[in-house]
C-alpha positions as CSV (number, residue, x, y, z in Angstrom):
1,X,0.0,0.0,0.0
2,X,1.3,3.4,-1.0
3,X,2.3,5.7,1.8
4,X,2.9,8.8,-0.3
5,X,0.1,11.4,-0.4
6,X,-2.0,11.3,-3.6
7,X,-3.6,14.4,-5.1
8,X,-7.2,14.6,-6.1
9,X,-6.8,16.3,-9.5
10,X,-4.5,14.1,-11.8
11,X,-6.6,11.0,-11.5
12,X,-8.6,8.9,-13.9
13,X,-11.8,10.3,-12.3
14,X,-12.7,13.1,-14.7
15,X,-12.8,16.7,-13.5
16,X,-16.2,18.3,-13.7
17,X,-16.6,21.7,-15.3
18,X,-17.5,23.0,-11.8
19,X,-14.0,21.9,-10.6
20,X,-12.3,24.2,-13.0
21,X,-11.3,27.9,-12.6
22,X,-13.8,30.5,-13.8
23,X,-14.0,31.0,-17.6
24,X,-16.5,32.9,-19.7
25,X,-17.2,29.8,-21.8
26,X,-18.3,27.8,-18.7
27,X,-21.5,29.4,-17.6
28,X,-22.6,26.4,-15.6
29,X,-20.0,26.9,-12.9
30,X,-21.2,27.7,-9.4
31,X,-22.1,31.3,-9.2
32,X,-21.7,31.2,-5.4
33,X,-18.1,30.0,-5.6
34,X,-17.2,32.6,-8.2
35,X,-18.6,35.5,-6.2
36,X,-17.1,34.6,-2.9
37,X,-13.6,34.2,-4.2
38,X,-12.0,36.4,-6.9
39,X,-11.6,34.6,-10.2
40,X,-7.8,35.2,-10.5
41,X,-7.3,33.8,-7.0
42,X,-9.2,30.6,-7.9
43,X,-7.2,30.3,-11.1
44,X,-3.9,30.7,-9.2
45,X,-4.9,28.2,-6.6
46,X,-5.9,25.7,-9.2
47,X,-2.7,26.1,-11.2
48,X,-0.5,25.6,-8.2
49,X,-2.5,22.7,-6.9
50,X,-2.4,20.7,-10.1
51,X,1.2,21.6,-11.0
52,X,2.5,20.8,-7.5
53,X,0.6,17.5,-7.6
54,X,2.0,16.5,-11.0
55,X,5.6,17.6,-10.3
56,X,5.6,15.6,-7.0
57,X,4.1,12.5,-8.6
58,X,6.9,12.3,-11.2
59,X,9.8,13.7,-9.2
60,X,13.0,11.7,-9.1
61,X,12.5,10.6,-5.5
62,X,8.9,9.5,-6.1
63,X,9.6,7.8,-9.3
64,X,12.5,5.8,-7.9
65,X,10.5,4.6,-4.9
66,X,7.0,4.2,-6.2
67,X,7.4,2.9,-9.8
68,X,8.5,-0.7,-10.4
69,X,10.7,-1.6,-13.4
70,X,9.1,-3.8,-16.0
71,X,11.5,-4.1,-19.0
72,X,13.6,-2.2,-21.5
73,X,12.5,-1.8,-25.1
74,X,13.8,-0.1,-28.3
75,X,11.7,2.4,-30.1
76,X,13.3,3.1,-33.6
77,X,14.4,5.4,-35.0
78,X,15.3,6.6,-31.5
79,X,18.8,5.4,-30.5
80,X,18.0,5.5,-26.8
81,X,16.6,2.4,-24.9
82,X,13.2,3.0,-23.3
83,X,12.9,1.8,-19.8
84,X,9.3,0.8,-18.8
85,X,7.8,0.9,-15.3
86,X,4.4,0.5,-13.6
87,X,2.7,1.8,-10.5
88,X,-0.5,0.2,-9.2
89,X,-2.6,2.4,-7.0
90,X,-5.3,0.4,-5.2
91,X,-9.0,1.4,-5.0
92,X,-8.5,1.8,-1.2
93,X,-5.7,4.3,-1.7
94,X,-7.8,6.2,-4.2
95,X,-10.7,6.2,-1.7
96,X,-8.5,7.6,1.0
97,X,-7.5,10.7,-1.1
98,X,-8.7,14.0,0.3
99,X,-11.4,14.7,-2.2
100,X,-13.9,17.1,-0.7
101,X,-11.6,17.8,2.2
102,X,-8.7,19.0,0.0
103,X,-7.8,22.5,1.3
104,X,-6.7,23.7,-2.2
105,X,-9.2,22.4,-4.7
106,X,-12.0,20.3,-3.1
107,X,-13.8,17.9,-5.4
108,X,-16.8,15.6,-5.0
109,X,-15.7,12.1,-4.2
110,X,-16.2,9.6,-7.1
111,X,-19.3,7.5,-6.9
112,X,-17.3,4.4,-8.0
113,X,-13.7,3.9,-6.9
114,X,-11.4,1.8,-9.0
115,X,-7.7,0.7,-9.1
116,X,-5.4,3.0,-11.1
117,X,-2.8,1.2,-13.3
118,X,-0.1,3.7,-14.2
119,X,2.5,2.8,-16.8
120,X,5.6,4.9,-17.3
121,X,8.6,5.2,-19.6
122,X,12.0,6.9,-19.2
123,X,14.6,7.5,-21.8
124,X,17.9,9.5,-22.0
125,X,18.8,11.2,-25.2
126,X,21.8,13.1,-26.5
127,X,21.3,16.9,-26.6
128,X,22.0,17.0,-30.4
129,X,20.0,18.1,-33.3
130,X,17.9,15.5,-35.1
131,X,19.1,17.0,-38.4
132,X,22.8,16.1,-37.7
133,X,22.5,13.1,-35.2
134,X,20.3,10.2,-36.1
135,X,17.7,9.1,-33.6
136,X,17.9,11.9,-31.1
137,X,16.8,15.6,-30.6
138,X,18.2,18.8,-29.2
139,X,16.8,20.7,-26.2
140,X,15.2,23.3,-28.4
141,X,13.5,20.5,-30.4
142,X,12.1,18.9,-27.3
143,X,10.8,22.3,-26.1
144,X,9.2,23.0,-29.4
145,X,7.7,19.5,-29.8
146,X,6.5,18.8,-26.3
147,X,6.2,22.1,-24.4
148,X,4.9,24.4,-27.2
149,X,1.4,23.5,-28.6
150,X,1.7,20.2,-26.8
151,X,-1.6,18.7,-27.9
152,X,-1.4,19.8,-31.5
153,X,2.1,18.5,-31.9
154,X,1.1,15.2,-30.3
155,X,-1.4,14.9,-33.1
156,X,1.4,15.6,-35.6
157,X,3.6,12.7,-34.5
158,X,1.0,10.1,-33.3
159,X,-0.3,7.9,-36.2
160,X,-3.6,7.0,-34.6
161,X,-4.5,10.5,-33.4
162,X,-6.7,11.9,-36.1
163,X,-7.9,15.0,-34.3
164,X,-6.8,17.2,-31.4
165,X,-9.9,19.4,-31.2
166,X,-9.3,22.6,-29.3
167,X,-12.1,23.5,-26.9
168,X,-11.0,26.4,-24.6
169,X,-8.0,27.9,-22.8
170,X,-7.1,30.1,-19.9
171,X,-3.8,31.4,-21.4
172,X,-4.8,35.1,-21.4
173,X,-6.1,34.9,-17.9
174,X,-2.8,33.2,-16.8
175,X,-0.7,36.0,-18.5
176,X,-2.7,38.5,-16.5
177,X,-2.1,36.9,-13.1
178,X,0.1,38.8,-10.6
179,X,3.4,37.0,-10.5
180,X,6.6,37.0,-8.5
181,X,10.1,37.9,-9.8
182,X,11.5,40.6,-11.9
183,X,10.8,41.8,-15.5
184,X,13.1,39.3,-17.1
185,X,11.6,36.3,-15.3
186,X,8.1,36.0,-13.7
187,X,6.9,32.9,-11.9
188,X,4.4,31.6,-9.5
189,X,5.8,29.4,-6.7
190,X,4.3,26.2,-5.5
191,X,4.1,24.9,-2.0
192,X,6.9,22.5,-3.0
193,X,9.2,25.4,-3.8
194,X,9.1,24.9,-7.5
195,X,8.9,28.1,-9.6
196,X,6.6,27.7,-12.6
197,X,7.0,29.9,-15.6
198,X,5.5,30.1,-19.1
199,X,2.3,28.3,-18.0
200,X,-0.4,27.2,-20.4
201,X,-3.8,25.5,-19.7
202,X,-6.2,24.3,-22.3
203,X,-8.9,21.8,-23.0
204,X,-8.7,19.5,-26.0
205,X,-10.6,16.4,-27.2
206,X,-8.0,13.9,-28.4
207,X,-9.4,11.4,-30.8
208,X,-7.8,8.1,-31.8
209,X,-8.7,5.6,-34.4
210,X,-8.8,1.9,-33.4
211,X,-8.3,-1.2,-35.6
212,X,-11.1,-3.3,-37.1
213,X,-14.7,-2.7,-36.0
214,X,-13.8,-0.9,-32.8
215,X,-15.2,2.6,-32.5
216,X,-12.8,5.5,-32.3
217,X,-11.9,6.8,-28.8
218,X,-12.0,10.5,-27.8
219,X,-10.4,11.7,-24.6
220,X,-11.6,15.1,-23.3
221,X,-8.6,16.4,-21.4
222,X,-7.3,19.4,-19.5
223,X,-3.7,20.0,-20.5
224,X,-1.1,22.2,-18.7
225,X,2.5,22.9,-19.5
226,X,5.1,24.9,-17.5
227,X,8.8,25.3,-17.1
228,X,9.9,24.1,-13.6
229,X,13.4,25.5,-14.0
230,X,15.5,26.9,-16.9
231,X,16.4,23.3,-17.8
232,X,13.1,21.4,-17.2
233,X,9.5,21.5,-18.2
234,X,6.3,19.6,-17.3
235,X,3.2,18.6,-19.2
236,X,0.1,17.5,-17.2
237,X,-3.0,15.9,-18.7
238,X,-6.2,15.2,-16.7
239,X,-9.5,13.9,-17.9
240,X,-12.4,16.3,-17.9
241,X,-16.2,15.7,-18.3
242,X,-17.4,18.4,-20.8
243,X,-21.0,17.4,-20.2
244,X,-21.4,18.0,-16.5
245,X,-23.0,19.9,-14.9
246,X,-24.1,21.0,-18.4
247,X,-22.6,20.5,-21.9
248,X,-19.8,23.0,-22.8
249,X,-20.9,24.7,-26.0
250,X,-17.4,24.5,-27.5
251,X,-17.2,20.8,-27.0
252,X,-17.4,18.9,-30.3
253,X,-17.0,15.1,-30.0
254,X,-18.4,15.0,-26.4
255,X,-21.7,16.6,-27.5
256,X,-22.0,14.7,-30.8
257,X,-21.7,17.9,-33.0
258,X,-19.1,16.1,-35.0
259,X,-21.7,13.6,-36.4
260,X,-23.8,16.4,-38.1
261,X,-21.0,18.8,-39.1
262,X,-21.0,19.1,-42.9
263,X,-17.3,20.2,-42.9
264,X,-16.2,17.1,-40.9
265,X,-14.2,14.4,-42.6
266,X,-15.6,10.8,-42.8
267,X,-13.4,9.8,-39.9
268,X,-14.3,12.9,-37.8
269,X,-18.1,12.1,-38.3
270,X,-17.8,8.7,-36.6
271,X,-19.5,8.5,-33.2
272,X,-16.7,8.0,-30.7
273,X,-16.6,6.3,-27.3
274,X,-15.4,8.8,-24.6
275,X,-12.5,7.4,-22.7
276,X,-10.4,8.8,-19.8
277,X,-6.7,9.6,-19.9
278,X,-4.3,11.1,-17.4
279,X,-0.6,11.7,-17.8
280,X,2.4,13.5,-16.3
281,X,5.4,14.1,-18.5
282,X,8.7,15.9,-17.8
283,X,11.7,16.6,-19.9
284,X,15.0,17.7,-18.1
285,X,18.4,18.7,-19.3
286,X,20.8,16.7,-17.1
287,X,24.0,18.0,-15.6
288,X,27.4,16.9,-16.8
289,X,28.2,14.7,-13.8
290,X,25.9,12.7,-11.7
291,X,22.7,12.9,-13.8
292,X,20.8,15.2,-11.4
293,X,19.1,18.4,-12.6
294,X,21.1,21.4,-13.3
295,X,19.8,24.0,-10.9
296,X,19.5,27.1,-13.1
297,X,22.3,29.5,-13.8
298,X,24.0,27.5,-16.6
299,X,23.2,28.7,-20.1
300,X,21.1,26.2,-22.0
301,X,22.6,25.3,-25.4
302,X,21.9,22.7,-28.0
303,X,24.7,20.2,-28.4
304,X,26.4,21.1,-25.1
305,X,27.4,17.5,-24.3
306,X,24.7,17.0,-21.7
307,X,21.9,14.5,-21.9
308,X,18.1,15.0,-21.9
309,X,15.9,12.8,-19.7
310,X,12.3,12.2,-20.9
311,X,9.9,10.7,-18.5
312,X,6.2,10.0,-18.9
313,X,3.6,8.2,-16.7
314,X,0.1,7.6,-17.8
315,X,-3.2,5.9,-16.7
316,X,-6.2,5.4,-18.9
317,X,-9.3,3.5,-19.7
318,X,-10.6,3.3,-23.3
319,X,-14.1,2.3,-22.0
320,X,-16.6,0.7,-24.4
321,X,-16.2,-3.0,-25.0
322,X,-12.5,-3.0,-24.0
323,X,-12.3,-4.2,-20.4
324,X,-9.1,-3.2,-18.5
325,X,-7.8,-6.8,-18.4
326,X,-7.6,-6.6,-22.2
327,X,-6.1,-3.1,-22.3
328,X,-3.3,-3.6,-19.7
329,X,-1.0,-6.1,-21.5
330,X,-0.7,-3.7,-24.5
331,X,-0.2,-0.4,-22.7
332,X,3.6,-0.7,-21.9
333,X,4.5,-1.3,-25.5
334,X,2.2,1.5,-26.7
335,X,3.8,3.9,-24.3
336,X,7.3,3.0,-25.6
337,X,6.3,3.6,-29.2
338,X,5.8,7.3,-28.6
339,X,9.5,7.9,-28.3
340,X,10.2,6.6,-31.8
341,X,7.1,8.5,-33.2
342,X,8.5,11.8,-31.8
343,X,12.0,11.3,-33.1
344,X,10.7,10.4,-36.6
345,X,8.5,13.5,-36.7
346,X,10.9,16.1,-35.2
347,X,13.6,15.1,-37.8
348,X,11.3,16.5,-40.5
349,X,10.4,19.7,-38.7
350,X,12.2,23.0,-39.2
351,X,11.7,24.4,-35.7
352,X,12.6,28.0,-36.4
353,X,10.5,28.2,-39.6
354,X,7.5,26.7,-37.7
355,X,7.9,29.1,-34.9
356,X,8.1,32.1,-37.3
357,X,5.0,30.8,-39.1
358,X,3.1,30.7,-35.8
359,X,4.1,34.3,-35.0
360,X,2.8,35.4,-38.4
361,X,-0.6,33.9,-37.9
């Protein structure tokens, strides 16, 4: 039985719209809550709560003590071996989480409590450009591909992901939050002492095709990204129910609007099964020596001889006619494949040209 505290936000129990910070597109949120606490205060509290929870869940100390090694696989064209791990969180541990009693973001306890089966991967890559060194990527390429436009880029390199449908974001509200630090660097600081910068928070519906007669799966998710130091960043994904307490107008697949949209492709018009997906991902530029994080100060350069550690942990349930006992055996291999998918994609991307194109839009 796990003895480390578990948070109530990054779980396979979907967030409700009423759990989220205020947003003009979410009129169903509790008016009482929004009037008793300023909206920017609720946003700041939520950001720090979920980022602290995720960064602690996948921190080196937690990962080394809570995740059990499974195997090592290759993921071509990546040249780095991919180490696979698991962490099983029992239903009793999930039940003991502070749900409604959580002092930061209280949530209604789930009606049904189930085990969580987390699978993780870790790989270490040379900090070298994919254009000059086969099977690896530079720091700036990792930042572009996994920190910037995280969900859209995931669609670009994942073969089964046919749509990353944008729903809503809080990015302007986050930019307007009061922050700490000087003009050159502004941050918000968590209870764990981590200073988060360049934060984004968005909702997407991530839709995957499945083989044979199986219906596609769409995963409505809240996605956050943030730098946790000059040499590390974090991506957090939590499932969200876009239909409760009332349907979110901007939702597409969750509400069935896709099935009657004349502009949708044949694939997009298919009625999906809504699944749940949670993930925590971190990419860190390691120091020259013992492999620990470089604590700021040192200039970040591509090709500086250091290595990049890429870690990801995920728990999911595809729902429908796919019981978990059929899903579990395939999940570790599927998790490992993403490394190769990313390396193949980033090799064909001109990062500077893409960034310039995004600025011109």
